[in-house]
VOVEXDO-174058 format. One record per residue: residue number from 0; residue in three letters; x, y, z of N, C-alpha, C, O in turn. Coordinates in Angstrom, 2 decimals, padded with zeros to 5 digits. Layout:
% VOVEXDO-174058
+-----+------+---------+---------+---------+---------+---------+---------+---------+---------+---------+---------+---------+---------+
! pos ! code !    n_xx !    n_yy !    n_zz !   ca_xx !   ca_yy !   ca_zz !    c_xx !    c_yy !    c_zz !    o_xx !    o_yy !    o_zz !
+-----+------+---------+---------+---------+---------+---------+---------+---------+---------+---------+---------+---------+---------+
! NUM !  ALA !       X !       Y !       Z !       X !       Y !       Z !       X !       Y !       Z !       X !       Y !       Z !
...
+-----+------+---------+---------+---------+---------+---------+---------+---------+---------+---------+---------+---------+---------+
***
This chain:
% VOVEXDO-174058
+-----+------+---------+---------+---------+---------+---------+---------+---------+---------+---------+---------+---------+---------+
! pos ! code !    n_xx !    n_yy !    n_zz !   ca_xx !   ca_yy !   ca_zz !    c_xx !    c_yy !    c_zz !    o_xx !    o_yy !    o_zz !
+-----+------+---------+---------+---------+---------+---------+---------+---------+---------+---------+---------+---------+---------+
!   0 !  UNK ! -004.69 !  010.15 ! -010.09 ! -004.99 !  008.91 ! -010.77 ! -005.37 !  009.18 ! -012.22 ! -004.96 !  008.45 ! -013.12 !
!   1 !  UNK ! -006.16 !  010.22 ! -012.44 ! -006.61 !  010.47 ! -013.81 ! -005.47 !  010.89 ! -014.72 ! -005.54 !  010.69 ! -015.93 !
!   2 !  UNK ! -004.42 !  011.46 ! -014.15 ! -003.24 !  011.81 ! -014.95 ! -002.25 !  010.66 ! -015.00 ! -001.53 !  010.50 ! -015.99 !
!   3 !  UNK ! -002.19 !  009.87 ! -013.95 ! -001.21 !  008.79 ! -013.85 ! -001.58 !  007.59 ! -014.73 ! -000.75 !  007.10 ! -015.50 !
!   4 !  UNK ! -002.80 !  007.11 ! -014.61 ! -003.18 !  005.86 ! -015.28 ! -003.03 !  005.89 ! -016.79 ! -002.53 !  004.91 ! -017.36 !
!   5 !  UNK ! -003.45 !  006.95 ! -017.49 ! -003.31 !  006.90 ! -018.95 ! -001.91 !  007.23 ! -019.47 ! -001.64 !  007.02 ! -020.66 !
!   6 !  UNK ! -001.01 !  007.73 ! -018.63 !  000.33 !  008.14 ! -019.07 !  001.30 !  006.98 ! -018.90 !  001.96 !  006.86 ! -017.87 !
!   7 !  UNK !  001.39 !  006.13 ! -019.91 !  002.18 !  004.90 ! -019.81 !  003.66 !  005.16 ! -019.51 !  004.28 !  004.39 ! -018.77 !
!   8 !  UNK !  004.23 !  006.21 ! -020.08 !  005.65 !  006.51 ! -019.82 !  005.85 !  006.92 ! -018.36 !  006.83 !  006.54 ! -017.74 !
!   9 !  UNK !  004.92 !  007.69 ! -017.84 !  004.99 !  008.12 ! -016.43 !  004.84 !  006.91 ! -015.52 !  005.58 !  006.78 ! -014.54 !
!  10 !  UNK !  003.90 !  006.05 ! -015.83 !  003.69 !  004.85 ! -015.02 !  004.93 !  003.97 ! -015.02 !  005.34 !  003.47 ! -013.97 !
!  11 !  UNK !  005.53 !  003.77 ! -016.19 !  006.73 !  002.93 ! -016.28 !  007.88 !  003.54 ! -015.49 !  008.61 !  002.83 ! -014.81 !
!  12 !  UNK !  008.04 !  004.85 ! -015.59 !  009.12 !  005.52 ! -014.85 !  008.88 !  005.44 ! -013.34 !  009.83 !  005.25 ! -012.58 !
!  13 !  UNK !  007.64 !  005.59 ! -012.92 !  007.32 !  005.50 ! -011.49 !  007.59 !  004.10 ! -010.96 !  008.17 !  003.93 ! -009.89 !
!  14 !  UNK !  007.15 !  003.08 ! -011.71 !  007.41 !  001.69 ! -011.28 !  008.91 !  001.42 ! -011.21 !  009.38 !  000.78 ! -010.27 !
!  15 !  UNK !  009.66 !  001.90 ! -012.19 !  011.10 !  001.69 ! -012.21 !  011.75 !  002.34 ! -010.99 !  012.65 !  001.76 ! -010.37 !
!  16 !  UNK !  011.30 !  003.53 ! -010.64 !  011.88 !  004.23 ! -009.48 !  011.58 !  003.48 ! -008.19 !  012.45 !  003.36 ! -007.32 !
!  17 !  UNK !  010.36 !  002.99 ! -008.05 !  010.01 !  002.22 ! -006.85 !  010.85 !  000.96 ! -006.77 !  011.41 !  000.64 ! -005.72 !
!  18 !  UNK !  010.96 !  000.23 ! -007.88 !  011.73 ! -001.02 ! -007.88 !  013.21 ! -000.79 ! -007.60 !  013.89 ! -001.67 ! -007.07 !
!  19 !  UNK !  013.72 !  000.39 ! -007.96 !  015.13 !  000.67 ! -007.69 !  015.42 !  000.75 ! -006.19 !  016.56 !  000.60 ! -005.77 !
!  20 !  UNK !  014.39 !  000.97 ! -005.40 !  014.57 !  001.04 ! -003.95 !  014.22 ! -000.25 ! -003.23 !  014.30 ! -000.32 ! -002.00 !
!  21 !  UNK !  013.83 ! -001.27 ! -003.98 !  013.44 ! -002.55 ! -003.40 !  014.48 ! -003.59 ! -003.80 !  014.75 ! -003.79 ! -004.98 !
!  22 !  UNK !  015.05 ! -004.25 ! -002.80 !  016.05 ! -005.28 ! -003.07 !  015.65 ! -006.59 ! -002.45 !  014.58 ! -006.73 ! -001.87 !
!  23 !  UNK !  016.54 ! -007.57 ! -002.59 !  016.28 ! -008.90 ! -002.03 !  016.12 ! -008.87 ! -000.51 !  015.48 ! -009.75 !  000.07 !
!  24 !  UNK !  016.69 ! -007.85 !  000.13 !  016.60 ! -007.77 !  001.59 !  015.44 ! -006.89 !  002.06 !  015.29 ! -006.68 !  003.26 !
!  25 !  UNK !  014.62 ! -006.39 !  001.16 !  013.48 ! -005.55 !  001.53 !  012.43 ! -006.39 !  002.22 !  012.00 ! -007.42 !  001.69 !
!  26 !  UNK !  012.01 ! -005.97 !  003.38 !  011.02 ! -006.70 !  004.16 !  009.66 ! -006.01 !  004.16 !  008.63 ! -006.66 !  004.26 !
!  27 !  UNK !  009.67 ! -004.67 !  004.05 !  008.44 ! -003.90 !  004.16 !  008.46 ! -002.77 !  003.14 !  009.49 ! -002.12 !  002.94 !
!  28 !  UNK !  007.34 ! -002.55 !  002.50 !  007.15 ! -001.38 !  001.64 !  005.98 ! -000.62 !  002.21 !  004.89 ! -001.17 !  002.39 !
!  29 !  UNK !  006.19 !  000.66 !  002.50 !  005.13 !  001.52 !  003.00 !  004.83 !  002.55 !  001.93 !  005.73 !  003.23 !  001.44 !
!  30 !  UNK !  003.57 !  002.65 !  001.57 !  003.16 !  003.59 !  000.53 !  001.84 !  004.23 !  000.94 !  001.08 !  003.66 !  001.72 !
!  31 !  UNK !  001.58 !  005.40 !  000.39 !  000.35 !  006.12 !  000.71 ! -000.32 !  006.59 ! -000.58 !  000.33 !  007.11 ! -001.48 !
!  32 !  UNK ! -001.61 !  006.41 ! -000.64 ! -002.44 !  006.94 ! -001.71 ! -001.97 !  006.43 ! -003.07 ! -001.87 !  005.22 ! -003.26 !
!  33 !  UNK ! -001.69 !  007.31 ! -004.00 ! -001.25 !  006.90 ! -005.33 !  000.04 !  006.08 ! -005.23 !  000.30 !  005.21 ! -006.07 !
!  34 !  UNK !  000.85 !  006.35 ! -004.21 !  002.07 !  005.57 ! -004.00 !  001.76 !  004.09 ! -003.78 !  002.56 !  003.23 ! -004.16 !
!  35 !  UNK !  000.62 !  003.79 ! -003.18 !  000.21 !  002.40 ! -002.99 ! -000.08 !  001.73 ! -004.32 !  000.28 !  000.57 ! -004.53 !
!  36 !  UNK ! -000.72 !  002.46 ! -005.21 ! -001.00 !  001.94 ! -006.55 !  000.30 !  001.68 ! -007.29 !  000.48 !  000.62 ! -007.89 !
!  37 !  UNK !  001.20 !  002.65 ! -007.24 !  002.50 !  002.51 ! -007.93 !  003.28 !  001.33 ! -007.36 !  003.84 !  000.53 ! -008.11 !
!  38 !  UNK !  003.32 !  001.23 ! -006.03 !  004.06 !  000.13 ! -005.40 !  003.48 ! -001.22 ! -005.78 !  004.23 ! -002.16 ! -006.05 !
!  39 !  UNK !  002.18 ! -001.33 ! -005.79 !  001.54 ! -002.60 ! -006.15 !  001.84 ! -002.95 ! -007.60 !  002.18 ! -004.09 ! -007.92 !
!  40 !  UNK !  001.70 ! -001.97 ! -008.49 !  002.02 ! -002.21 ! -009.90 !  003.49 ! -002.58 ! -010.08 !  003.82 ! -003.47 ! -010.87 !
!  41 !  UNK !  004.35 ! -001.91 ! -009.36 !  005.78 ! -002.19 ! -009.45 !  006.08 ! -003.62 ! -009.02 !  006.82 ! -004.33 ! -009.70 !
!  42 !  UNK !  005.52 ! -004.04 ! -007.92 !  005.77 ! -005.40 ! -007.43 !  005.21 ! -006.44 ! -008.39 !  005.82 ! -007.48 ! -008.61 !
!  43 !  UNK !  004.06 ! -006.15 ! -008.98 !  003.46 ! -007.10 ! -009.93 !  004.28 ! -007.21 ! -011.21 !  004.25 ! -008.24 ! -011.89 !
!  44 !  UNK !  005.01 ! -006.16 ! -011.54 !  005.82 ! -006.18 ! -012.77 !  007.25 ! -006.62 ! -012.51 !  008.05 ! -006.72 ! -013.44 !
!  45 !  UNK !  007.59 ! -006.88 ! -011.25 !  008.97 ! -007.21 ! -010.88 !  009.34 ! -008.62 ! -011.32 !  008.48 ! -009.51 ! -011.38 !
!  46 !  UNK !  010.62 ! -008.83 ! -011.63 !  011.07 ! -010.19 ! -011.94 !  010.99 ! -011.08 ! -010.70 !  011.07 ! -010.59 ! -009.58 !
!  47 !  UNK !  010.85 ! -012.35 ! -010.92 !  010.69 ! -013.31 ! -009.82 !  011.79 ! -013.24 ! -008.77 !  011.46 ! -013.31 ! -007.59 !
!  48 !  UNK !  013.08 ! -013.10 ! -009.11 !  014.12 ! -013.11 ! -008.05 !  014.05 ! -011.92 ! -007.07 !  014.73 ! -011.95 ! -006.05 !
!  49 !  UNK !  013.28 ! -010.91 ! -007.36 !  013.24 ! -009.73 ! -006.52 !  012.35 ! -009.96 ! -005.31 !  011.17 ! -009.59 ! -005.33 !
!  50 !  UNK !  012.89 ! -010.57 ! -004.28 !  012.13 ! -010.77 ! -003.05 !  010.88 ! -011.60 ! -003.29 !  010.85 ! -012.48 ! -004.14 !
!  51 !  UNK !  009.85 ! -011.31 ! -002.53 !  008.60 ! -012.05 ! -002.62 !  007.70 ! -011.45 ! -003.70 !  007.54 ! -010.24 ! -003.78 !
!  52 !  UNK !  007.15 ! -012.30 ! -004.50 !  006.19 ! -011.84 ! -005.50 !  004.91 ! -011.39 ! -004.79 !  004.64 ! -011.84 ! -003.67 !
!  53 !  UNK !  004.14 ! -010.52 ! -005.41 !  002.90 ! -010.07 ! -004.78 !  001.93 ! -011.20 ! -004.47 !  001.09 ! -011.08 ! -003.58 !
!  54 !  UNK !  002.04 ! -012.30 ! -005.20 !  001.16 ! -013.43 ! -004.95 !  001.87 ! -014.55 ! -004.21 !  001.35 ! -015.66 ! -004.09 !
!  55 !  UNK !  003.06 ! -014.27 ! -003.71 !  003.85 ! -015.29 ! -003.02 !  003.31 ! -015.64 ! -001.65 !  002.52 ! -014.90 ! -001.07 !
!  56 !  UNK !  003.73 ! -016.78 ! -001.16 !  003.26 ! -017.28 !  000.13 !  003.66 ! -016.40 !  001.31 !  002.97 ! -016.37 !  002.33 !
!  57 !  UNK !  004.77 ! -015.68 !  001.17 !  005.23 ! -014.89 !  002.31 !  004.75 ! -013.44 !  002.26 !  005.22 ! -012.61 !  003.04 !
!  58 !  UNK !  003.83 ! -013.13 !  001.38 !  003.30 ! -011.78 !  001.30 !  002.32 ! -011.51 !  002.43 !  001.45 ! -012.33 !  002.72 !
!  59 !  UNK !  002.48 ! -010.37 !  003.04 !  001.48 ! -009.88 !  003.99 !  001.15 ! -008.46 !  003.55 !  002.01 ! -007.57 !  003.57 !
!  60 !  UNK ! -000.08 ! -008.25 !  003.14 ! -000.49 ! -006.93 !  002.69 ! -001.55 ! -006.42 !  003.65 ! -002.61 ! -007.02 !  003.81 !
!  61 !  UNK ! -001.24 ! -005.31 !  004.29 ! -002.19 ! -004.68 !  005.19 ! -002.52 ! -003.30 !  004.66 ! -001.64 ! -002.45 !  004.51 !
!  62 !  UNK ! -003.76 ! -003.08 !  004.40 ! -004.22 ! -001.83 !  003.84 ! -004.87 ! -001.02 !  004.95 ! -005.90 ! -001.41 !  005.50 !
!  63 !  UNK ! -004.26 !  000.12 !  005.28 ! -004.76 !  000.99 !  006.35 ! -005.51 !  002.14 !  005.70 ! -004.95 !  002.87 !  004.88 !
!  64 !  UNK ! -006.76 !  002.32 !  006.08 ! -007.59 !  003.36 !  005.48 ! -008.47 !  004.00 !  006.56 ! -008.89 !  003.33 !  007.50 !
!  65 !  UNK ! -008.74 !  005.27 !  006.41 ! -009.66 !  005.97 !  007.31 ! -011.06 !  005.90 !  006.72 ! -011.24 !  006.08 !  005.51 !
!  66 !  UNK ! -012.04 !  005.66 !  007.56 ! -013.43 !  005.58 !  007.09 ! -013.86 !  006.85 !  006.35 ! -014.66 !  006.77 !  005.41 !
!  67 !  UNK ! -013.34 !  007.99 !  006.74 ! -013.76 !  009.24 !  006.13 ! -012.97 !  009.64 !  004.91 ! -013.24 !  010.69 !  004.32 !
!  68 !  UNK ! -012.00 !  008.83 !  004.50 ! -011.13 !  009.18 !  003.37 ! -011.86 !  008.97 !  002.05 ! -012.16 !  007.84 !  001.67 !
!  69 !  UNK ! -012.15 !  010.07 !  001.36 ! -012.87 !  009.97 !  000.09 ! -011.95 !  009.55 ! -001.05 ! -012.43 !  009.14 ! -002.11 !
!  70 !  UNK ! -010.65 !  009.64 ! -000.85 ! -009.71 !  009.22 ! -001.90 ! -009.59 !  007.70 ! -001.92 ! -009.57 !  007.08 ! -002.99 !
!  71 !  UNK ! -009.52 !  007.11 ! -000.75 ! -009.44 !  005.65 ! -000.64 ! -010.85 !  005.07 ! -000.69 ! -011.47 !  004.84 !  000.35 !
!  72 !  UNK ! -011.34 !  004.85 ! -001.88 ! -012.72 !  004.41 ! -002.04 ! -012.94 !  002.98 ! -001.56 ! -014.01 !  002.65 ! -001.05 !
!  73 !  UNK ! -011.94 !  002.14 ! -001.73 ! -012.06 !  000.74 ! -001.34 ! -011.65 !  000.60 !  000.13 ! -010.47 !  000.65 !  000.46 !
!  74 !  UNK ! -012.62 !  000.42 !  000.99 ! -012.33 !  000.33 !  002.43 ! -011.94 ! -001.08 !  002.85 ! -011.16 ! -001.25 !  003.79 !
!  75 !  UNK ! -012.48 ! -002.08 !  002.18 ! -012.16 ! -003.48 !  002.50 ! -011.54 ! -004.12 !  001.27 ! -012.27 ! -004.55 !  000.37 !
!  76 !  UNK ! -010.21 ! -004.21 !  001.20 ! -009.54 ! -004.72 !  000.00 ! -009.79 ! -006.19 ! -000.28 ! -009.53 ! -006.65 ! -001.39 !
!  77 !  UNK ! -010.30 ! -006.93 !  000.69 ! -010.56 ! -008.36 !  000.46 ! -011.59 ! -008.57 ! -000.65 ! -011.58 ! -009.60 ! -001.33 !
!  78 !  UNK ! -012.48 ! -007.59 ! -000.83 ! -013.51 ! -007.73 ! -001.86 ! -012.91 ! -007.77 ! -003.25 ! -013.51 ! -008.34 ! -004.16 !
!  79 !  UNK ! -011.73 ! -007.18 ! -003.45 ! -011.07 ! -007.16 ! -004.75 ! -009.84 ! -008.05 ! -004.82 ! -009.50 ! -008.57 ! -005.89 !
!  80 !  UNK ! -009.16 ! -008.24 ! -003.67 ! -007.86 ! -008.90 ! -003.69 ! -007.82 ! -010.20 ! -002.89 ! -006.77 ! -010.85 ! -002.82 !
!  81 !  UNK ! -008.92 ! -010.60 ! -002.29 ! -008.99 ! -011.86 ! -001.59 ! -008.65 ! -011.78 ! -000.12 ! -008.27 ! -010.72 !  000.39 !
!  82 !  UNK ! -008.79 ! -012.90 !  000.57 ! -008.67 ! -012.93 !  002.02 ! -007.26 ! -012.72 !  002.57 ! -007.09 ! -012.47 !  003.77 !
!  83 !  UNK ! -006.24 ! -012.81 !  001.72 ! -004.87 ! -012.63 !  002.22 ! -004.51 ! -011.17 !  002.43 ! -003.46 ! -010.86 !  002.98 !
!  84 !  UNK ! -005.39 ! -010.26 !  002.00 ! -005.16 ! -008.84 !  002.19 ! -005.98 ! -008.40 !  003.39 ! -007.21 ! -008.52 !  003.40 !
!  85 !  UNK ! -005.30 ! -007.89 !  004.39 ! -005.97 ! -007.46 !  005.61 ! -006.30 ! -005.97 !  005.52 ! -005.43 ! -005.15 !  005.23 !
!  86 !  UNK ! -007.54 ! -005.64 !  005.75 ! -007.95 ! -004.25 !  005.79 ! -007.97 ! -003.74 !  007.22 ! -008.58 ! -004.37 !  008.09 !
!  87 !  UNK ! -007.33 ! -002.64 !  007.46 ! -007.32 ! -002.01 !  008.78 ! -008.02 ! -000.67 !  008.63 ! -007.50 !  000.24 !  007.98 !
!  88 !  UNK ! -009.19 ! -000.54 !  009.23 ! -009.96 !  000.69 !  009.10 ! -009.79 !  001.56 !  010.33 ! -010.07 !  001.13 !  011.45 !
!  89 !  UNK ! -009.34 !  002.77 !  010.11 ! -009.18 !  003.75 !  011.18 ! -010.40 !  004.65 !  011.19 ! -011.08 !  004.82 !  010.17 !
!  90 !  UNK ! -010.66 !  005.22 !  012.32 ! -011.66 !  006.28 !  012.37 ! -011.16 !  007.30 !  013.38 ! -011.29 !  007.13 !  014.59 !
!  91 !  UNK ! -010.58 !  008.35 !  012.85 ! -009.96 !  009.37 !  013.69 ! -010.99 !  010.35 !  014.25 ! -010.64 !  011.25 !  015.00 !
!  92 !  UNK ! -012.23 !  010.17 !  013.89 ! -013.25 !  011.08 !  014.37 ! -013.49 !  012.25 !  013.43 ! -014.33 !  013.11 !  013.70 !
!  93 !  UNK ! -012.75 !  012.31 !  012.32 ! -012.97 !  013.37 !  011.34 ! -014.32 !  013.14 !  010.69 ! -014.72 !  011.99 !  010.47 !
!  94 !  UNK ! -015.03 !  014.20 !  010.38 ! -016.32 !  014.03 !  009.71 ! -016.15 !  013.31 !  008.38 ! -015.11 !  013.40 !  007.74 !
!  95 !  UNK ! -017.18 !  012.59 !  007.98 ! -017.12 !  011.89 !  006.70 ! -016.79 !  012.86 !  005.59 ! -017.30 !  013.98 !  005.56 !
!  96 !  UNK ! -015.95 !  012.44 !  004.70 ! -015.52 !  013.23 !  003.54 ! -014.69 !  014.46 !  003.93 ! -014.58 !  015.40 !  003.15 !
!  97 !  UNK ! -014.11 !  014.44 !  005.11 ! -013.20 !  015.52 !  005.53 ! -011.87 !  015.28 !  004.84 ! -011.32 !  014.18 !  004.91 !
!  98 !  UNK ! -011.34 !  016.30 !  004.19 ! -010.09 !  016.16 !  003.44 ! -008.92 !  015.74 !  004.34 ! -007.98 !  015.12 !  003.84 !
!  99 !  UNK ! -008.96 !  016.04 !  005.63 ! -007.87 !  015.65 !  006.52 ! -007.84 !  014.15 !  006.79 ! -006.84 !  013.64 !  007.29 !
! 100 !  UNK ! -008.92 !  013.45 !  006.46 ! -008.93 !  012.00 !  006.65 ! -007.94 !  011.30 !  005.73 ! -007.60 !  010.14 !  005.96 !
! 101 !  UNK ! -007.47 !  012.00 !  004.71 ! -006.49 !  011.42 !  003.78 ! -005.05 !  011.70 !  004.20 ! -004.12 !  011.21 !  003.57 !
! 102 !  UNK ! -004.86 !  012.47 !  005.25 ! -003.53 !  012.85 !  005.72 ! -002.76 !  011.61 !  006.18 ! -003.26 !  010.83 !  006.99 !
! 103 !  UNK ! -001.55 !  011.45 !  005.68 ! -000.74 !  010.28 !  005.99 ! -000.31 !  010.23 !  007.45 ! -000.03 !  009.15 !  007.97 !
! 104 !  UNK ! -000.24 !  011.36 !  008.12 !  000.22 !  011.40 !  009.52 ! -000.61 !  010.49 !  010.40 ! -000.06 !  009.74 !  011.21 !
! 105 !  UNK ! -001.91 !  010.55 !  010.27 ! -002.78 !  009.71 !  011.10 ! -002.54 !  008.22 !  010.84 ! -002.59 !  007.40 !  011.76 !
! 106 !  UNK ! -002.28 !  007.89 !  009.61 ! -002.02 !  006.49 !  009.26 ! -000.69 !  006.03 !  009.86 ! -000.61 !  004.95 !  010.44 !
! 107 !  UNK !  000.34 !  006.84 !  009.71 !  001.68 !  006.44 !  010.16 !  001.82 !  006.42 !  011.67 !  002.66 !  005.69 !  012.19 !
! 108 !  UNK !  001.03 !  007.19 !  012.38 !  001.15 !  007.24 !  013.83 !  000.17 !  006.31 !  014.54 !  000.16 !  006.24 !  015.77 !
! 109 !  UNK ! -000.64 !  005.59 !  013.79 ! -001.59 !  004.66 !  014.40 ! -000.87 !  003.37 !  014.78 ! -000.04 !  002.87 !  014.02 !
! 110 !  UNK ! -001.18 !  002.85 !  015.93 ! -000.51 !  001.65 !  016.43 ! -000.71 !  000.47 !  015.48 !  000.17 ! -000.38 !  015.37 !
! 111 !  UNK ! -001.84 !  000.40 !  014.80 ! -002.09 ! -000.72 !  013.89 ! -001.16 ! -000.69 !  012.68 ! -000.80 ! -001.73 !  012.14 !
! 112 !  UNK ! -000.77 !  000.50 !  012.26 !  000.22 !  000.60 !  011.20 !  001.57 !  000.11 !  011.70 !  002.28 ! -000.61 !  011.01 !
! 113 !  UNK !  001.92 !  000.51 !  012.92 !  003.18 !  000.06 !  013.52 !  003.23 ! -001.45 !  013.67 !  004.27 ! -002.07 !  013.45 !
! 114 !  UNK !  002.11 ! -002.05 !  014.05 !  002.05 ! -003.51 !  014.18 !  002.26 ! -004.17 !  012.82 !  002.97 ! -005.16 !  012.72 !
! 115 !  UNK !  001.64 ! -003.62 !  011.78 !  001.80 ! -004.18 !  010.43 !  003.25 ! -004.08 !  009.97 !  003.80 ! -005.03 !  009.41 !
! 116 !  UNK !  003.88 ! -002.93 !  010.21 !  005.28 ! -002.75 !  009.80 !  006.20 ! -003.67 !  010.60 !  007.07 ! -004.32 !  010.02 !
! 117 !  UNK !  006.02 ! -003.73 !  011.90 !  006.90 ! -004.57 !  012.73 !  006.72 ! -006.03 !  012.38 !  007.68 ! -006.80 !  012.45 !
! 118 !  UNK !  005.51 ! -006.44 !  012.01 !  005.29 ! -007.82 !  011.59 !  006.08 ! -008.17 !  010.35 !  006.59 ! -009.29 !  010.23 !
! 119 !  UNK !  006.19 ! -007.23 !  009.44 !  006.97 ! -007.46 !  008.23 !  008.46 ! -007.47 !  008.47 !  009.21 ! -008.03 !  007.67 !
! 120 !  UNK !  008.89 ! -006.87 !  009.56 !  010.32 ! -006.79 !  009.86 !  010.83 ! -007.97 !  010.67 !  012.04 ! -008.12 !  010.86 !
! 121 !  UNK !  009.93 ! -008.81 !  011.15 !  010.35 ! -009.97 !  011.93 !  011.26 ! -010.87 !  011.10 !  011.02 ! -011.09 !  009.92 !
! 122 !  UNK !  012.27 ! -011.38 !  011.73 !  013.21 ! -012.28 !  011.06 !  012.52 ! -013.63 !  010.88 !  011.88 ! -014.16 !  011.79 !
! 123 !  UNK !  012.68 ! -014.16 !  009.68 !  012.07 ! -015.48 !  009.40 !  013.07 ! -016.57 !  009.54 !  012.74 ! -017.74 !  009.35 !
+-----+------+---------+---------+---------+---------+---------+---------+---------+---------+---------+---------+---------+---------+
***
């Protein structure tokens, strides 16, 4: 984050790369850690015709975080982003501040992540 945020050219290139993989038929975006920041910034900078806007009515944002993850400081995103953002808190039993709590494997293999992804894939 400390290298990404102040480097405007890097941020612009990262957002452009993310947006290149998102089309009108994109139903779900899965991102982890700094990738979540990039994806959110990319969606906020996207033109209106590109699927659902981040503030659109059909947005469902589920933030999955481990209680022990020291990188993900914001455990309940509703405090910053409002009630439409659902926070899903995992607790894998890792000790607080254990570096493995940030491992994406636990997030991707948790049933609550699968439920969030499958919900986004439902045909409307």
